[in-house]
C-alpha positions in Angstrom: 0.4 0.0 -0.1 1.0 3.3 -1.0 0.8 5.5 2.5 0.4 9.0 0.3 -2.5 7.4 -1.3 -3.6 6.2 1.3 -3.8 9.1 3.6 -4.2 11.6 0.7 -7.5 9.7 0.2 -8.8 9.3 3.4 -8.1 13.8 3.9 -10.2 13.8 0.3 -12.7 11.4 1.7 -13.2 13.4 5.4 -13.5 16.3 4.0 -16.4 15.2 1.7 -18.2 13.5 4.0 -18.2 16.3 6.8 -19.4 18.6 3.5 -22.4 15.9 3.3 -22.6 16.0 7.1 -23.3 19.1 7.6 -25.5 19.8 4.6 -27.5 16.9 6.3 -27.2 19.1 10.0 -28.2 22.3 8.2 -31.7 21.0 7.4 -32.3 21.1 11.2 -32.9 23.7 13.6 -31.0 25.0 16.3 -32.6 23.0 18.9 -32.8 20.0 17.2 -28.7 19.9 16.5 -28.6 20.7 20.3 -31.3 18.7 21.9 -29.1 16.2 24.0 -30.2 12.5 22.4 -28.5 10.3 25.1 -25.4 10.2 22.6 -21.8 10.3 24.4 -21.4 14.2 23.7 -24.8 14.2 24.0 -26.5 15.9 21.0 -25.3 16.2 17.0 -23.9 20.0 18.4 -21.8 18.3 20.5 -20.8 15.3 18.9 -19.2 18.2 15.5 -17.4 19.8 18.4 -15.9 16.7 19.9 -14.8 16.1 16.1 -13.6 19.5 15.3 -11.3 19.6 18.4 -10.4 15.7 18.1 -8.6 17.1 14.4 -7.5 19.9 15.7 -5.9 17.7 18.8 -4.4 15.1 16.2 -3.3 17.9 13.7 -1.0 19.8 16.4 0.4 16.3 17.0 1.8 16.0 13.8 2.4 19.6 13.0 4.3 20.0 16.3 1.7 23.1 16.8 -0.3 22.0 19.8 -4.0 22.9 20.1 -4.9 24.1 23.4 -8.3 23.0 24.8 -10.1 22.6 28.5 -11.4 19.2 27.8 -12.9 16.8 25.0 -16.3 18.0 25.2 -15.5 21.1 25.6 -18.1 23.7 23.5 -15.6 25.7 20.0 -18.0 27.0 18.7 -21.1 27.3 19.9 -23.0 28.9 16.7 -23.5 26.4 13.6 -22.7 28.7 11.1 -19.2 29.4 12.5 -18.6 26.0 13.6 -19.2 24.6 10.0 -16.8 27.2 8.5 -14.0 25.9 11.0 -14.4 22.8 10.1 -14.4 23.3 6.2 -10.8 25.3 7.3 -9.4 22.3 9.2 -10.8 19.5 6.7 -8.4 21.9 4.1 -5.0 22.2 6.2 -5.7 18.3 6.9 -5.8 17.7 2.7 -2.6 20.7 2.4 -1.1 18.1 5.6 -1.4 14.7 3.5 -0.3 16.1 0.4 2.4 17.4 2.1 4.1 14.5 3.4 7.1 12.9 2.0 6.5 9.3 3.0 9.3 8.8 4.9 7.2 9.9 8.0 5.6 6.5 8.1 8.5 4.7 8.9 9.3 6.9 12.2 6.9 7.6 15.7 4.7 9.9 17.0 5.3 10.9 20.3 2.7 13.4 22.6 1.9 13.6 25.9 -1.9 12.1 26.3 -4.9 14.2 27.5 -6.5 11.3 28.8 -3.8 10.2 31.2 -0.9 12.6 31.2 1.4 10.5 30.2 4.0 10.2 26.8 3.3 8.2 24.7 4.8 6.6 21.4 3.0 5.0 18.7 4.5 4.3 14.9 3.3 7.2 12.7 0.9 5.1 10.2 -1.1 4.2 13.5 -1.4 7.7 14.4 -2.9 8.5 10.9 -5.2 5.8 11.3 -6.5 7.0 14.7 -7.2 10.4 13.0 -9.2 8.9 10.5 -10.8 6.5 12.4 -11.9 8.4 15.4 -13.4 11.1 12.1 -15.6 8.1 11.1 -16.6 6.8 14.1 -18.5 10.2 15.6 -19.9 10.8 11.8 -21.5 7.8 12.3 -22.6 8.5 15.7 -23.9 11.5 13.7 -25.0 10.0 11.1 -27.3 7.3 13.6 -28.7 11.3 15.5 -29.3 12.5 12.0 -31.5 9.6 11.0 -33.5 9.5 14.7 -35.0 13.3 13.5 -35.9 12.0 9.9 -32.6 13.6 7.8 -31.4 10.8 5.7 -27.6 11.6 5.4 -27.0 9.4 2.1 -24.1 7.3 1.0 -21.5 7.6 3.3 -19.0 4.6 2.0 -15.9 5.4 0.9 -16.1 3.6 -2.0 -18.8 6.7 -2.6 -15.7 9.0 -3.2 -16.4 10.9 -6.2 -13.1 10.8 -6.4 -13.0 7.1 -6.7 -15.8 6.4 -9.0 -14.8 3.7 -11.6 -15.5 4.0 -15.3 -18.1 1.6 -15.8 -18.5 -0.6 -18.7 
């Protein structure tokens, strides 16, 4: 497997899916987005904020520019439009970062101070990259469930539906 192709594809998928999720969320009222529905981060809004926080936390680790926050459930942006704008900016940053990788990084390690229990952790770089994208997929799955519970169909969510990957049909 080509680690650069893997990472840039997942970064594109992340941006595409976040666009789809935010479009679906825009069909809800603010009250519906912020309603506590019993999810881990309570609401769609809480989960979207956590996703952005997690991405910024991991990108800070990858780029060496730490992201400061108080807690993993911190509300970064109270207003949906601002949250959406910041999500789009961060997605662009992730895509740019993925395209900036040389490939050599994937044979190395990534060390960081854990937020959950302040200890230094070291993982193979490829594991940290996989964590970035699997964390996004996990929580977007929660958001799609919350959307469906409120009558909003988010549409296709599988990687194989990424427009960049559509095969030539014979």
